[in-house]
C-alpha positions as CSV (number, residue, x, y, z in Angstrom):
1,X,-1.8,42.5,-18.2
2,X,-2.8,39.1,-16.9
3,X,-6.2,38.8,-15.3
4,X,-6.5,36.2,-12.6
5,X,-8.9,33.3,-13.4
6,X,-11.9,32.6,-11.3
7,X,-12.1,29.4,-9.2
8,X,-14.7,28.0,-11.5
9,X,-12.4,28.5,-14.5
10,X,-9.5,26.8,-12.7
11,X,-11.7,23.8,-11.9
12,X,-12.9,23.6,-15.4
13,X,-9.4,23.8,-16.9
14,X,-8.3,20.9,-14.6
15,X,-11.2,18.7,-15.3
16,X,-11.6,19.4,-19.1
17,X,-7.9,19.5,-20.1
18,X,-6.3,17.0,-17.7
19,X,-9.2,14.6,-17.1
20,X,-8.7,15.1,-13.3
21,X,-11.5,16.3,-11.0
22,X,-11.2,20.0,-10.3
23,X,-12.9,19.6,-7.0
24,X,-13.5,16.9,-4.4
25,X,-16.4,14.5,-4.9
26,X,-18.8,16.0,-2.4
27,X,-21.8,14.3,-4.0
28,X,-20.2,11.0,-3.2
29,X,-21.2,9.0,-6.2
30,X,-20.9,5.2,-6.1
31,X,-17.8,3.9,-7.8
32,X,-18.4,1.9,-10.9
33,X,-15.0,0.3,-10.8
34,X,-14.1,-3.1,-9.3
35,X,-11.3,-5.6,-9.2
36,X,-11.0,-7.8,-12.3
37,X,-13.1,-10.5,-10.5
38,X,-16.0,-8.1,-10.2
39,X,-15.5,-7.7,-6.4
40,X,-15.1,-4.4,-4.5
41,X,-12.7,-4.9,-1.6
42,X,-9.8,-7.1,-0.3
43,X,-7.8,-7.5,2.9
44,X,-4.2,-6.3,3.3
45,X,-2.3,-7.1,6.5
46,X,0.8,-4.9,7.1
47,X,3.9,-5.7,9.2
48,X,4.6,-9.4,8.2
49,X,8.2,-8.9,9.4
50,X,9.6,-12.5,9.2
51,X,8.7,-16.0,8.1
52,X,7.5,-16.7,11.6
53,X,5.2,-13.7,11.4
54,X,3.7,-15.0,8.2
55,X,3.1,-18.4,9.7
56,X,1.2,-16.8,12.6
57,X,-0.8,-14.6,10.2
58,X,-1.9,-17.6,8.1
59,X,-2.7,-19.7,11.1
60,X,-4.9,-17.0,12.6
61,X,-6.7,-16.3,9.3
62,X,-7.6,-20.0,9.1
63,X,-8.9,-20.0,12.6
64,X,-11.1,-17.0,11.8
65,X,-12.0,-18.2,8.3
66,X,-10.8,-14.9,6.9
67,X,-9.3,-14.6,3.4
68,X,-6.2,-12.5,3.2
69,X,-5.2,-11.3,-0.2
70,X,-2.1,-9.2,0.3
71,X,0.7,-9.0,2.9
72,X,3.0,-5.9,3.4
73,X,6.2,-7.5,4.5
74,X,9.4,-6.5,6.2
75,X,8.4,-2.9,7.0
76,X,11.6,-2.7,8.9
77,X,13.5,-3.6,5.8
78,X,14.1,-6.9,3.9
79,X,17.8,-6.4,4.3
80,X,17.2,-7.9,7.8
81,X,16.1,-11.2,6.3
82,X,18.6,-13.7,5.0
83,X,18.1,-15.1,1.5
84,X,16.7,-18.5,2.8
85,X,14.1,-16.6,4.9
86,X,13.0,-14.6,1.8
87,X,12.6,-17.8,-0.2
88,X,10.5,-19.4,2.6
89,X,8.3,-16.4,2.8
90,X,7.8,-16.5,-1.0
91,X,6.9,-20.2,-0.9
92,X,4.4,-19.9,1.9
93,X,2.7,-16.9,0.2
94,X,2.5,-18.8,-3.0
95,X,1.1,-21.9,-1.3
96,X,-1.5,-19.7,0.5
97,X,-2.2,-17.5,-2.6
98,X,-1.3,-14.3,-0.9
99,X,0.4,-11.5,-2.8
100,X,3.6,-10.1,-1.1
101,X,4.5,-6.5,-1.2
102,X,8.1,-6.3,0.1
103,X,9.5,-3.2,1.8
104,X,13.1,-3.1,0.8
105,X,16.3,-1.3,1.9
106,X,18.4,0.8,1.4
107,X,16.3,3.7,2.7
108,X,16.8,7.3,3.8
109,X,16.5,6.4,7.5
110,X,19.6,4.3,7.2
111,X,21.6,6.8,5.1
112,X,24.6,8.8,6.4
113,X,22.5,11.9,6.0
114,X,19.6,10.5,8.0
115,X,20.1,13.0,10.8
116,X,18.3,15.6,8.8
117,X,15.1,13.6,9.4
118,X,15.2,14.9,12.9
119,X,14.7,18.5,11.7
120,X,11.5,20.0,10.3
121,X,13.1,20.5,6.9
122,X,14.1,16.8,6.8
123,X,10.7,15.6,7.8
124,X,9.1,17.7,5.0
125,X,11.3,15.9,2.5
126,X,9.9,12.6,3.5
127,X,11.7,9.3,2.9
128,X,12.7,9.8,-0.7
129,X,16.1,8.5,-1.7
130,X,19.2,10.8,-1.3
131,X,21.4,10.7,-4.4
132,X,21.9,8.1,-7.2
133,X,23.8,5.6,-5.0
134,X,20.9,5.0,-2.6
135,X,18.5,4.4,-5.5
136,X,21.0,1.8,-6.9
137,X,21.4,0.2,-3.4
138,X,17.6,0.0,-3.1
139,X,17.2,-1.6,-6.5
140,X,20.0,-4.0,-5.6
141,X,18.0,-5.3,-2.6
142,X,15.0,-5.6,-4.9
143,X,17.1,-7.9,-7.1
144,X,17.8,-10.1,-4.1
145,X,14.0,-10.4,-3.5
146,X,13.2,-11.0,-7.1
147,X,15.7,-13.9,-7.1
148,X,14.0,-15.3,-4.1
149,X,10.7,-15.3,-6.1
150,X,9.0,-12.2,-4.7
151,X,7.2,-10.0,-7.3
152,X,5.7,-7.1,-5.3
153,X,7.4,-4.0,-3.9
154,X,6.6,-0.8,-1.9
155,X,7.8,2.4,-3.6
156,X,7.8,5.9,-2.1
157,X,10.1,7.9,-4.4
158,X,8.8,9.1,-7.8
159,X,12.2,9.0,-9.4
160,X,12.8,5.4,-8.2
161,X,9.3,4.4,-9.5
162,X,10.1,5.9,-12.9
163,X,13.3,3.8,-13.1
164,X,11.9,0.5,-12.0
165,X,8.9,0.9,-14.3
166,X,11.3,1.4,-17.2
167,X,13.2,-1.7,-16.0
168,X,9.9,-3.7,-16.0
169,X,8.9,-2.5,-19.5
170,X,12.3,-3.4,-20.9
171,X,12.6,-6.8,-19.3
172,X,15.5,-5.8,-17.0
173,X,13.3,-7.1,-14.2
174,X,10.3,-9.6,-14.6
175,X,7.3,-8.3,-16.4
176,X,5.0,-9.5,-13.7
177,X,6.6,-7.3,-11.0
178,X,4.1,-5.0,-9.3
179,X,4.6,-1.7,-7.4
180,X,2.5,-0.3,-4.6
181,X,2.8,3.4,-3.9
182,X,3.5,4.0,-0.2
183,X,1.8,6.4,2.2
184,X,5.3,7.8,2.8
185,X,5.1,9.1,-0.8
186,X,2.6,11.6,0.6
187,X,0.1,11.6,-2.3
188,X,-3.5,12.6,-1.3
189,X,-5.1,14.2,-4.4
190,X,-6.4,13.1,-7.7
191,X,-3.5,14.8,-9.5
192,X,-0.9,13.1,-7.3
193,X,-2.7,9.7,-7.8
194,X,-2.8,10.1,-11.6
195,X,0.9,11.0,-11.6
196,X,2.1,7.9,-9.7
197,X,-0.3,5.7,-11.8
198,X,1.3,7.1,-15.0
199,X,4.7,6.5,-13.5
200,X,3.9,2.8,-13.1
201,X,2.2,2.3,-9.7
202,X,-0.2,-0.7,-9.6
203,X,-2.0,0.5,-6.4
204,X,-1.7,3.5,-4.1
205,X,-1.9,4.1,-0.4
206,X,-3.2,7.7,0.1
207,X,-2.5,9.5,3.4
208,X,-4.4,8.0,6.3
209,X,-6.7,11.0,7.0
210,X,-8.3,11.4,3.6
211,X,-12.0,12.2,3.6
212,X,-14.7,10.4,1.6
213,X,-14.9,13.4,-0.9
214,X,-11.2,13.2,-1.5
215,X,-11.3,9.5,-1.9
216,X,-14.1,10.0,-4.4
217,X,-12.1,12.5,-6.4
218,X,-9.1,10.2,-6.4
219,X,-11.2,7.3,-7.6
220,X,-12.5,9.3,-10.5
221,X,-8.9,10.1,-11.6
222,X,-7.4,6.6,-11.5
223,X,-8.1,2.9,-12.3
224,X,-5.7,1.3,-9.8
225,X,-6.9,0.0,-6.4
226,X,-6.7,2.3,-3.5
227,X,-5.2,0.9,-0.3
228,X,-7.1,2.6,2.6
229,X,-6.0,2.7,6.2
230,X,-8.9,1.4,8.3
231,X,-6.9,1.5,11.5
232,X,-3.6,3.4,11.8
233,X,-0.8,3.8,14.3
234,X,-1.2,6.6,17.0
235,X,1.7,8.5,15.5
236,X,-0.4,8.9,12.3
237,X,-3.5,9.9,14.1
238,X,-4.8,6.7,15.6
239,X,-8.0,6.6,13.5
240,X,-10.2,3.4,13.4
241,X,-12.6,3.8,10.5
242,X,-14.5,0.6,11.1
243,X,-18.0,2.0,10.6
244,X,-16.8,4.0,7.6
245,X,-15.9,0.9,5.8
246,X,-19.1,0.4,3.8
247,X,-19.1,4.0,2.5
248,X,-15.4,3.8,1.8
249,X,-15.9,0.8,-0.4
250,X,-19.0,2.2,-2.1
251,X,-17.2,5.4,-3.0
252,X,-13.7,4.2,-3.7
253,X,-14.0,0.6,-5.0
254,X,-11.8,-1.2,-5.7
255,X,-10.0,-0.9,-2.3
256,X,-7.7,-2.9,-0.1
257,X,-8.6,-2.5,3.6
258,X,-5.2,-1.8,5.2
259,X,-4.7,-2.9,8.9
260,X,-2.0,-1.0,10.8
261,X,-2.6,-0.6,14.6
262,X,0.0,0.3,17.1
263,X,1.8,3.3,18.7
264,X,4.2,4.3,15.9
265,X,6.0,2.6,13.0
266,X,9.3,3.4,14.6
267,X,8.2,1.4,17.7
268,X,6.9,-1.7,16.1
269,X,9.2,-2.2,13.1
270,X,12.6,-1.7,14.4
271,X,14.4,-5.0,13.6
272,X,15.3,-5.8,17.2
273,X,11.6,-6.2,18.2
274,X,11.3,-9.9,19.0
275,X,9.8,-12.3,16.5
276,X,7.5,-13.7,19.1
277,X,6.1,-10.2,19.7
278,X,5.3,-9.8,16.0
279,X,3.7,-13.3,16.0
280,X,1.2,-12.1,18.7
281,X,0.7,-8.7,17.2
282,X,-0.1,-10.0,13.7
283,X,-2.9,-12.1,15.2
284,X,-4.5,-8.9,16.5
285,X,-4.3,-7.4,13.0
286,X,-6.1,-10.4,11.6
287,X,-8.7,-10.1,14.3
288,X,-9.3,-6.5,13.4
289,X,-9.6,-7.4,9.7
290,X,-12.2,-10.0,10.6
291,X,-14.2,-7.4,12.4
292,X,-14.2,-5.1,9.3
293,X,-15.5,-8.1,7.3
294,X,-18.3,-8.6,9.8
295,X,-19.3,-5.0,9.6
296,X,-19.3,-5.1,5.8
297,X,-21.5,-8.2,5.8
298,X,-24.0,-6.6,8.2
299,X,-24.2,-3.2,6.7
300,X,-23.7,-3.7,2.9
301,X,-23.5,-7.3,1.8
302,X,-24.0,-6.2,-1.8
303,X,-20.4,-5.1,-1.8
304,X,-18.4,-8.2,-2.3
305,X,-14.9,-9.2,-1.0
306,X,-12.7,-11.2,-3.4
307,X,-12.3,-14.9,-2.9
308,X,-9.0,-16.5,-2.0
309,X,-6.3,-16.1,-4.6
310,X,-7.9,-14.0,-7.4
311,X,-6.0,-14.4,-10.7
312,X,-4.8,-10.8,-10.9
313,X,-2.6,-11.1,-7.8
314,X,1.1,-11.0,-8.5
315,X,2.0,-14.1,-6.5
316,X,5.6,-15.2,-5.8
317,X,7.3,-17.4,-8.3
318,X,8.8,-20.5,-6.7
């Protein structure tokens, strides 16, 4: 007859056999990991919806003397950008040495079965692709972006990540293509983080409400950068973790500070929101990022932010 194992035995099995922490990092040790340039954190601005939004972001960052390392683009879907606009975004990002992570369609919210998302069961499923066709459509839009010169993409479906990682390994897509695991993939544990890293993710966005001990345990399990929400839309909880920033970097380095204010993603990223609205909104995001940098400089200047255009960024090819 099987005898149930004790909690300590479960934790020991996980840590000793799988090289994953069996418990959260309540002692909060300092991370010994950094970006390849030896620095501890970088700035990521989300919601760069159009070429005009990118121009506004770059202009505001220069006014504030703030280095931006990565832009999460077309959260409403790159299918709403024509090919010339994609090429213009790629060129500007290359010129400014900013890595683009493109959010591509086709996605579950656009699918003929999307009505299920309005029910509890559908919400639990998350935005993962429905069926083989939708994975192929999604990859087809990735091909369009790759042809425009873009090399970074947001992924939120484990099966799709497995496929595009195989494509990258086999040269079906460029070897310098990079994949960011999205918050919509729902991972928030060291086991989940290790899984998506092994599937080919180059960085990971945990859920927005993860505690410092959870971040510490995730950092122990993986090498890839963690993309941490420092401010998040009200629909996700509305947290603003400005004064947590030094401890987040100390415990979870290397990290990207992720800037995402607003009411809800549904409100701010529907494609019929005007371009001029996004131009003004992106300036506020850059301002918030500059405040985080100020707090880091005041509280823990020993933790360094990367300079502009570090060599490990996957910049667009133009």
